[in-house]
C-alpha positions in Angstrom: 93.6 101.1 90.3 96.2 98.4 89.9 100.0 98.6 90.1 102.5 98.2 87.2 105.0 95.6 88.4 107.7 96.7 86.0 107.7 100.3 87.4 109.0 101.5 90.7 106.8 102.4 93.6 107.7 106.1 92.9 106.7 105.8 89.2 103.4 104.1 90.1 102.6 106.8 92.6 103.5 109.5 90.1 101.3 108.0 87.4 98.4 107.9 89.8 98.9 111.5 91.0 99.3 112.8 87.4 96.4 110.8 85.9 94.7 113.0 83.4 97.4 115.7 83.5 99.9 116.4 80.8 103.4 116.1 82.1 105.5 115.2 79.1 107.9 112.3 78.6 110.1 113.2 81.6 110.2 111.4 85.0 106.7 112.7 85.9 107.7 113.6 89.4 109.6 116.3 91.3 111.7 116.1 94.4 108.9 117.5 96.5 106.6 114.8 95.1 109.1 112.2 96.2 109.1 113.6 99.7 105.3 113.7 99.7 105.0 110.2 98.5 107.5 109.0 101.1 105.4 110.6 103.9 102.2 109.1 102.4 103.8 105.6 102.3 105.1 106.0 105.8 101.5 106.5 107.1 100.6 103.1 105.8 102.9 101.5 108.4 104.0 98.8 106.0 107.6 99.9 105.5 106.9 101.0 101.9 108.6 104.4 102.4 111.9 102.5 102.1 111.0 101.0 98.7 110.4 104.1 96.5 113.0 103.0 94.0 112.1 99.3 94.0 110.1 97.6 91.3 106.5 97.1 92.4 106.7 93.5 91.2 109.1 92.8 94.1 106.7 93.8 96.8 104.5 91.4 98.8 100.9 91.0 97.9 99.8 93.1 101.0 102.3 95.9 100.1 101.1 96.0 96.5 97.4 96.2 97.7 98.4 99.0 100.1 100.2 100.8 97.3 97.1 100.4 95.0 94.9 101.9 97.7 97.2 104.9 98.1 97.3 105.3 94.3 93.5 105.3 94.3 93.5 108.1 96.9 95.7 110.1 94.7 93.3 109.8 91.8 90.4 111.4 93.7 87.9 108.9 92.3 84.3 109.3 93.3 83.6 105.5 92.9 86.1 102.8 93.8 85.5 99.1 92.8 87.3 96.5 94.9 87.0 92.9 93.7 88.3 90.4 96.3 91.2 92.8 97.1 92.2 90.8 100.2 91.6 87.3 98.7 95.3 86.3 98.2 96.6 87.8 101.4 97.5 86.3 104.7 95.0 87.2 107.6 97.2 89.9 109.1 97.8 91.7 105.8 94.1 91.3 104.9 93.1 93.0 108.2 95.5 95.8 107.5 94.3 96.3 104.0 90.7 96.5 105.2 91.7 99.1 107.8 93.4 101.1 104.9 90.3 100.6 102.8 88.2 102.2 105.6 90.6 105.1 105.9 90.3 105.6 102.1 86.6 105.7 102.3 86.7 108.2 105.2 89.3 110.5 103.7 88.1 110.5 100.1 84.4 110.6 100.9 83.7 108.3 98.0 81.5 105.3 97.2 83.2 101.9 97.4 81.7 98.8 96.0 83.5 95.8 97.5 83.1 92.3 96.4 84.1 89.8 99.0 83.5 86.2 100.1 84.8 87.1 103.6 81.6 87.4 105.6 83.3 88.9 108.6 84.5 91.8 106.4 81.1 92.1 104.7 79.5 92.6 108.1 82.2 94.7 109.7 82.7 97.3 106.9 80.4 99.5 104.9 76.9 100.7 105.5 75.1 98.3 103.2 75.4 94.6 102.5 74.0 92.9 99.4 74.3 89.1 99.1 73.7 87.7 95.6 73.1 84.2 94.3 73.0 83.3 90.6 72.6 87.0 89.7 69.7 87.6 92.1 69.7 89.6 95.3 68.9 87.3 98.3 69.8 89.8 101.0 69.9 93.6 101.1 70.4 95.3 104.4 71.6 98.7 105.4 71.6 101.1 108.4 70.4 99.5 111.6 69.2 96.4 109.9 72.8 95.7 108.7 74.2 96.5 112.2 71.8 94.0 113.7 72.9 91.2 111.3 75.0 88.5 112.8 77.5 86.2 111.0 75.2 83.2 111.8 72.3 84.9 110.0 74.4 85.1 106.8 75.9 81.7 107.2 72.4 80.3 107.7 71.1 82.0 104.6 74.0 80.6 102.6 73.4 77.1 104.0 69.7 77.4 103.1 70.6 78.3 99.5 73.1 75.4 99.3 70.6 72.9 100.6 68.0 74.2 98.1 70.4 73.6 95.3 71.3 70.1 96.6 74.9 71.0 97.6 
């Protein structure tokens, strides 16, 4: 779930929380919702609780991604698709977003399909890793096999594929 940059943090959260519900043309949130959203934002430890009335477009990339993850948790989705959701972030923000992603998976008990080129994240998170090349699966590991995988194993496979293609 993405954020709408021209709406405030509060409005984005309200839209996510009320997705699929009829709530008319009013503000879409109540005072108690505001308090609940503030508490939820505070748990992210990114200072977002102080930006409820700020336009989302004014947030940093990491703050927007954290907000998007919180919005996803409010939607109660059973499947979440994440496509390079840390790609444009600095390393510290990326690590925090991955921690929040894991918390999302744990609390929502949902399936998450994460596309990433960050091999460290691919190994560290999730219970299955699939590596694809030109639309074909070249690696599929889960359970203990995934836990036993090392970064060098994946880098080696990637290097073999690159050599095979003459890169």
